[in-house]
C-alpha positions as CSV (number, residue, x, y, z in Angstrom):
1,M,0.0,0.0,0.0
2,T,2.9,2.4,0.6
3,S,5.5,1.1,-1.8
4,H,4.8,3.8,-4.3
5,L,5.4,6.6,-1.7
6,D,8.6,8.3,-0.9
7,P,10.8,6.2,1.5
8,S,10.8,9.1,4.0
9,I,7.0,8.7,4.7
10,Q,6.4,5.0,4.1
11,G,6.7,3.9,7.7
12,F,4.6,6.8,9.0
13,V,1.8,6.2,6.5
14,E,1.8,2.5,7.1
15,S,1.4,3.1,10.8
16,C,-1.1,6.0,10.5
17,S,-3.3,4.0,8.2
18,Q,-3.6,1.3,10.9
19,R,-4.8,3.9,13.4
20,Q,-7.0,6.2,11.2
21,P,-9.6,5.8,8.5
22,C,-7.8,5.7,5.2
23,F,-9.1,6.4,1.7
24,S,-7.4,5.8,-1.7
25,V,-8.1,8.5,-4.3
26,P,-6.7,8.7,-7.9
27,A,-4.6,11.8,-8.1
28,S,-6.6,12.9,-11.2
29,N,-9.7,13.1,-8.9
30,I,-8.1,15.7,-6.7
31,Q,-8.3,19.5,-7.6
32,I,-6.2,22.0,-5.7
33,M,-7.4,25.6,-5.8
34,Q,-5.4,28.6,-4.8
35,Q,-7.9,31.5,-5.0
36,P,-11.0,32.4,-2.9
37,R,-13.1,33.0,-6.0
38,E,-12.2,29.5,-7.3
39,F,-13.4,28.1,-4.0
40,Y,-16.7,30.0,-4.2
41,K,-17.4,29.1,-7.8
42,C,-16.7,25.4,-7.1
43,L,-19.0,25.5,-4.1
44,L,-21.9,27.0,-6.1
45,D,-21.3,24.6,-9.0
46,M,-21.4,21.6,-6.5
47,I,-24.7,22.8,-5.1
48,S,-26.2,23.2,-8.5
49,R,-25.4,19.7,-9.6
50,A,-26.3,18.0,-6.3
51,E,-29.1,15.4,-6.8
52,N,-29.6,13.7,-3.4
53,N,-27.5,15.2,-0.6
54,I,-25.8,18.5,0.3
55,F,-23.8,18.4,3.6
56,L,-22.0,21.5,4.8
57,S,-20.0,22.2,7.9
58,S,-18.6,25.6,8.9
59,L,-18.3,28.0,11.8
60,Y,-21.1,30.1,10.4
61,I,-22.7,31.6,7.3
62,G,-22.1,35.3,6.8
63,S,-24.9,37.9,6.8
64,K,-24.3,38.9,3.1
65,E,-24.4,35.4,1.6
66,G,-27.8,35.9,-0.2
67,E,-26.4,34.2,-3.3
68,L,-25.3,31.1,-1.4
69,V,-28.6,30.8,0.5
70,E,-30.5,31.3,-2.7
71,S,-28.5,28.5,-4.4
72,L,-29.5,26.2,-1.6
73,H,-33.2,27.3,-2.0
74,R,-33.0,26.7,-5.7
75,A,-31.5,23.2,-5.2
76,L,-34.3,22.3,-2.8
77,D,-37.0,23.8,-5.1
78,T,-35.8,22.0,-8.2
79,K,-34.7,18.6,-6.8
80,P,-37.6,17.0,-5.0
81,T,-35.5,14.2,-3.4
82,L,-32.7,16.5,-2.3
83,R,-31.9,16.8,1.4
84,I,-29.6,19.3,3.1
85,H,-27.7,19.0,6.4
86,L,-25.8,22.0,7.8
87,L,-23.7,21.7,11.0
88,L,-22.5,25.1,12.4
89,D,-21.3,26.6,15.6
90,Y,-24.1,27.5,18.0
91,N,-22.6,30.6,19.6
92,R,-21.3,32.1,16.3
93,S,-24.6,31.4,14.5
94,T,-27.0,32.7,17.1
95,R,-25.5,36.1,17.9
96,P,-28.4,38.6,18.5
97,G,-29.7,40.5,15.6
98,S,-31.5,40.1,12.2
99,D,-28.3,39.2,10.4
100,S,-27.4,36.1,12.4
101,T,-26.9,32.8,10.6
102,A,-29.9,31.3,12.4
103,R,-32.2,34.1,11.1
104,I,-30.8,33.9,7.6
105,L,-31.6,30.2,7.4
106,L,-35.2,30.5,8.8
107,P,-36.9,30.9,5.5
108,L,-35.4,27.7,4.2
109,L,-36.4,25.8,7.4
110,K,-40.0,27.1,7.1
111,E,-40.4,26.3,3.5
112,F,-38.7,22.9,3.5
113,P,-39.1,21.7,7.1
114,D,-38.6,18.0,6.3
115,R,-35.7,18.4,3.8
116,I,-33.2,20.7,5.6
117,C,-31.7,20.1,9.0
118,V,-29.5,22.7,10.8
119,S,-27.5,21.4,13.7
120,L,-25.7,23.7,16.1
121,F,-22.7,22.6,18.2
122,R,-22.2,24.4,21.5
123,S,-19.0,23.8,23.4
124,P,-19.6,22.6,27.0
125,K,-16.4,24.3,28.2
126,L,-18.3,27.5,29.1
127,K,-20.5,26.4,32.0
128,G,-22.8,27.7,34.7
129,L,-22.7,31.4,35.7
130,M,-19.9,32.2,33.2
131,A,-22.1,31.0,30.4
132,K,-24.6,33.7,31.3
133,L,-22.2,36.5,31.9
134,V,-19.9,36.2,28.9
135,P,-21.1,38.5,26.1
136,P,-22.2,36.8,22.8
137,R,-19.3,38.2,20.9
138,F,-16.8,36.5,23.2
139,N,-18.5,33.2,24.2
140,E,-17.0,31.3,21.3
141,G,-13.6,31.8,23.0
142,W,-14.3,28.7,25.0
143,G,-14.4,26.5,22.0
144,T,-16.2,26.2,18.6
145,W,-17.3,23.7,16.0
146,H,-14.5,24.3,13.5
147,P,-14.5,21.6,10.8
148,K,-14.9,22.9,7.2
149,I,-16.6,20.4,5.0
150,Y,-18.5,21.3,1.8
151,G,-19.9,18.2,0.2
152,V,-22.6,17.0,-2.3
153,D,-23.4,13.4,-3.2
154,T,-20.0,11.7,-4.1
155,E,-17.8,14.8,-4.0
156,V,-16.4,16.9,-1.2
157,M,-14.3,20.1,-0.9
158,L,-12.2,20.4,2.2
159,S,-10.9,23.7,3.4
160,G,-10.2,26.0,6.3
161,A,-12.4,28.7,4.9
162,N,-15.8,29.7,6.4
163,L,-18.9,30.7,4.4
164,N,-18.5,34.4,4.4
165,E,-17.9,37.1,1.8
166,S,-14.3,37.7,2.6
167,Y,-13.5,34.0,2.3
168,F,-14.9,34.2,-1.2
169,T,-12.9,37.3,-2.3
170,N,-9.8,38.4,-0.4
171,R,-9.1,36.1,2.5
172,Q,-6.5,33.5,1.6
173,D,-7.0,29.9,2.6
174,R,-6.6,26.4,1.2
175,Y,-9.1,24.5,-0.9
176,I,-8.9,20.9,-2.1
177,H,-11.7,19.1,-3.9
178,F,-12.1,15.4,-4.1
179,N,-14.4,13.2,-6.3
180,Q,-14.4,10.1,-4.2
181,P,-17.6,8.4,-3.0
182,S,-16.2,6.8,0.1
183,L,-14.4,9.9,1.3
184,A,-17.6,11.9,0.7
185,K,-19.7,9.4,2.6
186,Y,-17.2,9.5,5.5
187,C,-17.6,13.3,5.7
188,Q,-21.4,13.1,5.5
189,E,-21.6,10.5,8.2
190,F,-19.1,12.4,10.3
191,L,-21.6,15.3,10.3
192,R,-24.6,12.9,10.9
193,A,-22.8,11.3,13.9
194,S,-21.8,14.7,15.3
195,S,-25.3,16.0,15.1
196,A,-26.1,13.6,18.0
197,F,-24.5,16.1,20.4
198,T,-25.9,19.3,18.9
199,Y,-28.9,21.5,19.1
200,R,-31.4,21.5,16.3
201,L,-32.6,24.9,14.9
202,I,-36.4,25.1,14.8
203,P,-38.5,28.0,13.5
204,D,-40.8,29.4,16.3
205,A,-42.7,32.6,15.7
206,S,-43.5,32.9,19.5
207,T,-39.9,33.8,20.3
208,S,-38.3,37.2,19.9
209,E,-35.7,35.8,17.4
210,G,-38.2,33.7,15.5
211,Y,-36.6,30.4,16.4
212,R,-35.8,28.0,19.2
213,T,-33.1,25.4,19.6
214,H,-33.7,21.8,20.7
215,W,-31.0,19.7,22.5
216,S,-30.9,16.3,20.9
217,Q,-30.0,14.2,24.0
218,S,-32.6,14.1,26.7
219,A,-30.5,11.8,29.0
220,V,-27.4,14.0,28.8
221,H,-27.0,17.6,30.0
222,P,-25.4,19.7,27.2
223,Q,-22.9,21.1,29.6
224,R,-21.8,17.6,30.7
225,M,-21.6,16.0,27.3
226,E,-17.8,15.4,27.1
227,P,-18.0,11.5,27.6
228,L,-20.8,11.4,25.0
229,V,-18.8,13.2,22.4
230,Q,-15.7,11.2,23.0
231,S,-17.6,7.9,22.8
232,I,-19.5,8.9,19.6
233,L,-16.4,10.2,17.7
234,S,-14.1,7.4,18.9
235,D,-16.6,4.7,17.8
236,F,-17.1,6.5,14.5
237,Q,-13.4,6.6,13.7
238,L,-13.0,2.9,14.8
239,R,-15.9,1.8,12.5
240,W,-14.5,3.7,9.5
241,R,-11.0,2.5,10.1
242,K,-12.2,-1.1,9.8
243,Q,-14.3,-0.3,6.7
244,S,-11.5,1.6,5.0
245,L,-8.9,-1.1,5.7
246,E,-11.2,-3.7,4.2
247,A,-11.6,-1.5,1.1
248,L,-7.9,-1.0,0.8
249,D,-7.3,-4.7,1.1
250,L,-9.7,-5.3,-1.8
251,Q,-8.1,-2.6,-3.9
252,R,-4.6,-3.9,-3.2
253,D,-5.7,-7.2,-4.8
254,S,-7.2,-5.5,-7.9
255,A,-5.9,-3.7,-10.9
256,S,-7.4,-0.4,-9.5
257,G,-4.5,-0.1,-7.0
258,A,-2.7,2.2,-9.3
259,T,0.7,3.5,-8.2
260,D,-0.4,7.1,-8.5
261,N,-3.2,6.7,-6.0
262,T,-3.2,9.1,-3.1
263,L,-4.0,8.1,0.5
264,I,-6.2,10.4,2.6
265,M,-6.4,9.9,6.4
266,P,-8.8,12.0,8.5
267,V,-7.7,13.1,12.0
268,I,-9.9,14.5,14.7
269,Q,-8.6,16.9,17.4
270,G,-11.0,17.7,20.3
271,G,-8.8,18.4,23.3
272,Q,-11.7,19.1,25.7
273,F,-13.1,15.6,24.7
274,G,-9.9,13.7,25.1
275,L,-9.5,13.3,21.3
276,H,-5.9,14.0,20.1
277,E,-5.5,12.2,16.7
278,E,-4.0,15.2,15.0
279,E,-1.5,15.7,17.8
280,E,-0.5,12.0,17.8
281,A,-0.2,11.9,14.0
282,L,2.1,15.0,13.8
283,S,4.2,13.8,16.6
284,S,4.7,10.5,14.9
285,L,5.4,12.2,11.6
286,F,8.1,14.6,12.9
287,E,9.8,12.0,15.1
288,G,9.7,9.5,12.2
289,L,11.3,12.0,9.8
290,A,14.0,12.8,12.3
291,Q,14.8,9.1,12.6
292,Y,14.7,8.7,8.8
293,R,17.2,11.5,8.4
294,K,19.5,10.0,11.0
295,N,19.4,6.6,9.3
296,S,20.0,8.1,5.8
297,S,22.5,10.9,6.7
298,S,25.4,11.3,4.2
299,S,28.9,12.8,4.5
300,S,27.8,15.8,2.5
301,K,28.0,19.1,4.3
302,A,24.9,20.5,2.5
303,Y,21.6,19.8,4.2
304,N,19.7,17.2,2.2
305,G,17.1,16.1,4.7
306,P,13.4,16.7,4.9
307,L,12.1,20.3,4.5
308,I,8.8,21.1,6.2
309,D,6.7,24.1,5.2
310,F,4.3,25.1,8.1
311,T,1.7,27.8,8.1
312,T,-1.0,29.2,10.3
313,G,-3.0,32.5,10.1
314,Y,-3.1,32.7,13.9
315,F,0.4,32.2,15.2
316,G,0.4,30.6,18.6
317,I,2.0,27.3,17.8
318,Y,0.8,24.6,20.2
319,S,3.5,23.9,22.8
320,E,3.9,20.3,21.8
321,Y,4.4,21.2,18.2
322,C,6.8,23.9,19.2
323,K,8.9,21.4,21.1
324,L,9.0,19.1,18.1
325,I,10.2,21.9,15.9
326,I,12.9,23.2,18.3
327,Q,14.2,19.8,19.3
328,S,14.2,18.1,15.9
329,S,17.0,17.7,13.3
330,L,14.9,18.9,10.4
331,R,14.5,22.1,8.5
332,Y,11.3,24.3,8.8
333,R,10.0,27.3,6.9
334,I,7.1,28.9,8.7
335,I,4.6,31.4,7.4
336,C,2.5,33.5,9.8
337,S,0.2,36.4,9.1
338,S,1.6,39.9,9.2
339,P,-0.4,42.2,11.6
340,K,-2.1,43.9,8.6
341,A,-3.1,40.5,7.2
342,N,-4.6,39.3,10.5
343,G,-8.4,39.2,10.4
344,F,-8.6,41.2,13.6
345,Y,-6.5,44.1,12.3
346,G,-8.3,47.4,12.9
347,S,-11.1,45.8,15.0
348,K,-12.5,47.9,17.8
349,G,-12.0,47.1,21.5
350,V,-10.1,44.2,22.9
351,S,-10.0,42.2,19.6
352,G,-8.1,45.1,18.0
353,R,-5.1,44.1,20.1
354,L,-5.0,40.5,18.9
355,P,-2.6,41.1,16.0
356,E,-0.2,42.7,18.5
357,G,-0.8,39.7,20.8
358,Y,0.3,37.3,18.0
359,T,3.4,39.4,17.5
360,L,4.2,38.7,21.1
361,L,3.8,35.0,20.6
362,E,6.0,35.1,17.5
363,Q,8.7,37.0,19.5
364,R,8.6,34.3,22.2
365,F,8.9,31.6,19.6
366,M,11.9,33.2,17.9
367,R,13.7,33.6,21.2
368,Q,13.5,29.8,21.6
369,V,14.7,29.3,18.0
370,R,17.7,31.6,18.6
371,Q,18.6,30.1,21.9
372,A,18.7,26.7,20.2
373,G,20.9,28.2,17.5
374,L,18.4,27.3,14.7
375,E,17.6,30.7,13.2
376,W,17.6,30.5,9.4
377,L,18.1,34.0,8.0
378,H,16.8,34.9,4.5
379,D,20.3,35.9,3.3
380,H,21.7,32.5,4.3
381,E,19.4,30.3,2.1
382,T,22.0,27.7,1.2
383,C,25.0,27.9,3.6
384,L,23.4,26.3,6.6
385,E,24.4,22.6,7.0
386,G,22.0,21.3,9.6
387,P,18.5,21.8,11.0
388,A,17.1,25.4,10.9
389,V,13.9,27.4,11.4
390,Q,12.9,30.3,9.2
391,L,9.9,32.6,10.1
392,N,8.2,34.5,7.3
393,E,5.1,36.7,7.4
394,W,2.4,36.9,4.7
395,E,1.1,40.2,3.5
396,R,-0.9,41.2,0.4
397,E,-2.5,44.6,-0.1
398,G,-6.2,44.4,0.8
399,W,-6.1,40.8,1.8
400,T,-6.2,38.8,5.0
401,Y,-4.6,35.4,5.7
402,H,-6.3,32.3,7.0
403,A,-4.3,29.4,5.5
404,K,-2.9,26.6,7.6
405,G,-1.2,23.3,7.2
406,V,1.9,21.4,6.7
407,W,3.8,20.3,3.5
408,L,6.6,17.8,3.6
409,R,9.4,17.6,1.0
410,P,11.7,14.7,1.4
411,N,14.6,17.0,0.5
412,P,14.8,20.7,-0.3
413,S,14.8,20.3,-4.1
414,A,11.9,17.8,-4.2
415,D,8.1,18.5,-4.5
416,P,6.0,17.8,-1.4
417,C,4.9,14.1,-0.9
418,L,2.7,14.8,2.1
419,T,0.5,17.5,3.4
420,L,-1.8,18.2,6.4
421,F,-4.8,20.4,5.7
422,G,-8.3,21.1,7.0
423,S,-9.6,23.2,9.9
424,T,-6.8,23.1,12.4
425,N,-4.8,26.3,13.1
426,L,-2.1,24.2,14.7
427,N,-2.2,26.4,17.8
428,S,-3.1,25.9,21.4
429,R,-6.7,26.8,20.8
430,S,-7.1,24.2,18.1
431,A,-5.4,21.6,20.2
432,N,-7.4,22.2,23.4
433,L,-10.6,24.1,22.8
434,D,-12.0,23.9,19.3
435,T,-13.3,20.7,17.7
436,E,-11.2,20.1,14.5
437,L,-11.2,17.8,11.5
438,S,-8.1,17.7,9.4
439,F,-6.7,15.4,6.8
440,I,-3.3,13.9,6.0
441,L,-2.6,13.4,2.2
442,A,0.2,11.2,1.1
443,T,0.9,10.8,-2.6
444,G,3.4,9.1,-5.0
445,S,1.9,11.0,-8.0
446,S,4.5,13.3,-9.6
447,D,1.7,15.5,-11.0
448,L,0.0,15.9,-7.6
449,R,3.3,16.5,-5.9
450,R,4.0,19.3,-8.4
451,R,0.6,20.8,-7.7
452,L,1.2,20.7,-3.9
453,G,4.5,22.4,-4.5
454,S,2.8,25.1,-6.6
455,E,0.2,25.6,-3.8
456,V,2.8,26.3,-1.0
457,D,5.0,28.3,-3.4
458,G,2.0,30.4,-4.2
459,L,1.6,31.2,-0.6
460,R,5.3,32.0,-0.2
461,E,5.1,34.5,-3.1
462,H,3.4,36.9,-0.8
463,S,5.6,36.3,2.2
464,H,8.7,38.0,3.3
465,A,11.2,38.0,6.2
466,W,9.5,38.3,9.6
467,H,9.8,41.8,11.1
468,G,8.1,41.1,14.4
469,A,11.3,41.6,16.5
470,E,11.1,45.3,15.6
471,R,7.5,45.8,16.6
472,R,6.6,47.2,20.0
473,V,4.1,45.2,22.1
474,R,2.3,47.4,24.7
475,L,2.2,46.4,28.3
476,G,-1.6,46.0,28.2
477,T,-1.3,43.6,25.3
478,K,1.2,41.5,27.3
479,A,-1.3,41.4,30.2
480,L,-4.1,40.4,27.8
481,V,-2.0,37.5,26.4
482,G,-1.1,36.4,29.9
483,L,-4.8,36.3,30.7
484,V,-6.2,34.7,27.6
485,G,-3.2,33.3,25.8
486,G,-4.7,29.8,25.5
487,F,-7.7,31.3,23.7
488,L,-5.7,32.8,20.9
């Protein structure tokens, strides 16, 4: 199953595929997009050709997305057997006001009550009196529903982007489309299984907002649902792991097991529910790569080991990932968002300090890099012999940055053979508070590897040397980060 993959990842993929669900997809059935408008057009096209099922998961739907909602209405109106399931974050989707996601979706729910279901996940982390005192704009700080899945029938697009105007125009993210029935079914059933621990949105003219929410588990209190979530998602992964292994065994024995097939492995991260699949997979990957380099080291002075590109729009790298980077023998190029490209830049109130807060986290990270003697300066691209870490910041006039993920090149001159993509921001919040679904893609296809290389190189085109060391961080911001650092 892994013989067609680069030797640097064969052991990791073999091990990971025994722990996680694993799907084989022909490289020709995978489309990588690089622009928000491509993402939006693909989404609308998918909805227009859906025949039986539309399943969407996002943090929320923006208040200006009339075209998107109309496309869902048109699909329901013209396809009598079509059903739609949306799974969104409760707190983000029910903010007070006429432009909330819940209010936007009410007309669809009223007109097609039996054919559209809107499930709302509410993190149990915020409990008791605090749940009543924290203002609506800040209550999502205690955890959100973060998976980004956009699927219809037998195809699915996986991204980190939300369903909001900026993500369709000038907010950079990642977008990968798959035409693969089993992977699409996995994603649809993931949402169906997860809806067992959500609220259901129901129109109700007797309330001030025009709707009510119904908790789906009468025997479990929603603020004490942690064991339920862990049980449902763990059992779900186990069931799909068994199914996918059987499918891969059948494919291995058939002519369809082509050498250019790509393996996709979903990983769930839900720290508050004791689910750490992403963390375990990345730890296994980085440690395995370090061992591979040790075993295959040559006498050449030039570094010829694995090169990892790593990016996140919200730089607060999870402490365990930070240790892996600092203590490894590998080479890393990291892209973070410049303050101007941060989605909170220019916001009013406390949130306006967040770009400055991320600068503080970047400064702390780079101090560790320098103390370890790993700093990789931009004017020393080729002379370093061993492991190194380079920090870059992404900036493009009029744009914000939301991309996240990992790309692995077996050596600096090769195209990537593996990538991690999906909803995770790879920070402390994603590890411990939000519920995330991400995917590991491993491929032996030279064409897909070239396209992955173009994807990350396209992000790097708008990045430059990090200038955070020169930026002043105010005392109040330092106090804020000290108070809420784990929420960033």
